[in-house]
C-alpha positions in Angstrom: 29.0 -19.9 11.9 30.2 -17.3 9.4 31.8 -14.0 10.7 29.7 -11.2 9.3 31.0 -7.8 8.2 29.0 -4.6 8.8 27.6 -4.7 5.2 26.1 -8.1 5.8 24.8 -7.2 9.2 23.1 -4.1 7.8 21.5 -6.3 5.0 20.2 -8.7 7.7 18.8 -5.9 9.8 17.2 -4.3 6.8 15.5 -7.6 5.8 14.3 -8.2 9.3 12.9 -4.7 9.7 10.9 -5.1 6.4 9.1 -8.1 7.9 11.2 -10.8 6.1 11.3 -14.1 8.0 14.7 -15.3 9.2 14.6 -18.1 6.6 13.9 -15.5 3.8 16.8 -13.4 5.1 19.1 -16.5 5.1 18.2 -17.1 1.4 18.6 -13.4 0.5 22.0 -13.2 2.2 23.1 -16.4 0.3 22.1 -14.9 -3.0 23.3 -11.3 -2.4 26.8 -12.2 -1.0 27.8 -15.0 -3.3 26.9 -18.1 -1.3 27.7 -16.8 2.2 26.1 -19.2 4.6 24.3 -17.9 7.7 21.9 -19.7 9.9 18.3 -18.7 11.0 19.6 -18.4 14.5 22.4 -16.1 13.5 19.9 -13.9 11.6 17.5 -13.8 14.6 20.3 -12.3 16.7 19.7 -9.1 14.7 16.0 -8.7 15.4 15.5 -6.5 18.5 12.0 -7.8 19.0 13.3 -11.3 19.7 14.9 -12.6 22.9 17.9 -13.8 20.9 18.8 -10.2 20.3 19.3 -9.4 24.0 23.0 -8.4 23.3 22.4 -6.5 20.1 24.3 -3.2 20.1 22.4 0.1 20.0 23.7 0.8 16.5 21.9 -2.1 15.0 18.7 -1.4 17.2 18.7 2.1 15.9 19.2 1.0 12.3 16.4 -1.6 12.7 14.1 1.1 14.0 14.9 3.4 11.1 14.3 0.8 8.5 11.1 -0.3 10.1 9.8 3.2 10.4 10.7 4.0 6.8 9.1 0.8 5.6 5.9 1.4 7.4 5.6 5.1 6.4 6.5 4.7 2.7 3.6 2.6 1.4 3.9 4.0 -2.1 7.3 2.3 -2.4 5.5 -1.1 -2.5 4.6 -1.7 -6.1 1.3 -3.5 -5.5 0.1 -0.6 -3.5 -0.1 1.4 -6.8 -3.2 1.0 -9.0 -1.3 1.1 -12.3 1.0 -1.7 -11.1 -1.9 -3.9 -10.1 -3.7 -3.3 -13.4 -0.5 -4.1 -15.3 0.0 -7.3 -13.3 -3.7 -8.4 -13.9 -3.3 -7.7 -17.5 -0.2 -9.9 -17.8 -1.9 -12.7 -15.8 -5.1 -12.4 -17.9 -3.1 -12.7 -21.2 -1.3 -15.8 -19.8 -4.5 -17.3 -18.7 -6.0 -16.7 -22.2 -2.9 -18.2 -23.9 -3.3 -21.3 -21.8 -7.0 -21.5 -22.5 -7.9 -21.0 -18.9 -11.1 -19.1 -19.6 -12.5 -19.1 -16.0 -9.3 -17.6 -14.7 -9.2 -15.1 -17.5 -12.7 -14.1 -16.8 -12.0 -13.8 -13.0 -9.0 -11.6 -13.7 -11.0 -9.4 -16.1 -13.7 -9.0 -13.3 -10.9 -8.2 -10.8 -9.5 -5.5 -13.2 -13.0 -4.0 -13.7 -13.4 -3.9 -9.9 -10.0 -2.2 -9.6 -11.1 0.4 -12.2 -14.5 0.9 -10.6 -12.9 1.5 -7.2 -14.9 -1.3 -5.6 -12.3 -1.7 -2.9 -12.2 1.9 -1.8 -14.1 3.6 1.0 -15.6 6.2 -1.3 -19.4 6.5 -1.5 -21.4 8.4 -4.1 -24.4 10.2 -2.5 -27.6 11.1 -4.4 -29.1 14.2 -2.7 -32.4 13.9 -4.4 -35.7 12.6 -2.9 -37.5 9.9 -4.8 -40.2 12.4 -6.1 -37.5 15.0 -7.0 -39.2 17.5 -4.7 -36.0 18.1 -2.7 -33.6 18.3 -5.6 -30.7 20.6 -4.7 -30.2 23.7 -6.7 -26.8 25.2 -7.4 -26.6 28.9 -7.4 -23.5 30.4 -9.0 -23.2 34.0 -8.1 -19.7 34.4 -9.2 -18.7 36.9 -6.5 -21.9 39.0 -6.9 -22.7 39.7 -3.3 -25.9 41.6 -4.1 -27.4 38.7 -6.1 -26.3 36.2 -3.3 -27.9 38.5 -0.6 -31.1 38.7 -2.6 -31.3 34.9 -3.0 -30.8 34.5 0.7 -33.5 37.0 1.4 -35.9 35.2 -1.0 -35.2 31.8 0.6 -35.6 33.1 4.2 -38.8 34.9 3.2 -37.4 38.3 4.3 -37.4 41.6 2.6 
C-alpha cells in the first residue's frame, strides 16, 4: 500500500465527496499523480459514510463535508446542467451522426435539440385565460399612474357611482 501525502488524500476526499466511485478515484489518482498506485480499499478509508472510515480524522471529515456541500449547492458548475452546453453537445453529436450516415440518430438528436429549445422538459405551463366563446377574455387596462382613471374604471366595473 502506498503512503499518501496530504495532497493525494485531499484529492481522494474530493473525488469521493463528488460521488465518484472508489474505482474511479483509483484511476484518477493513477492519472493525476504519475502512476501512483492506490487500492479501492485504501480510497474507501477516506469516505466518512463508509464503515471503513471509522478512524478517519476530523480534518478529512470536515473537508469531505465541505466538498460535498459545495458540489451539491453549485449545480451550475456542472456543464450539462447548462442549456447552451447541452445544445452544443447535441449539435456535435448530430454532425457526427450525419457524417456517418446514421440518419435515425441524427433525426433523434435534432428532435432532442428542438425539445430542448421548446423547454419541453421544464415545469413551465402557458395558460390561456380565454373562454372558448371569448366571452370572458381578460382586458388589460393601463392607467399609467392615473389614479382618477383607475378609480373611475373600478366604479364602472362595480356598478357604483
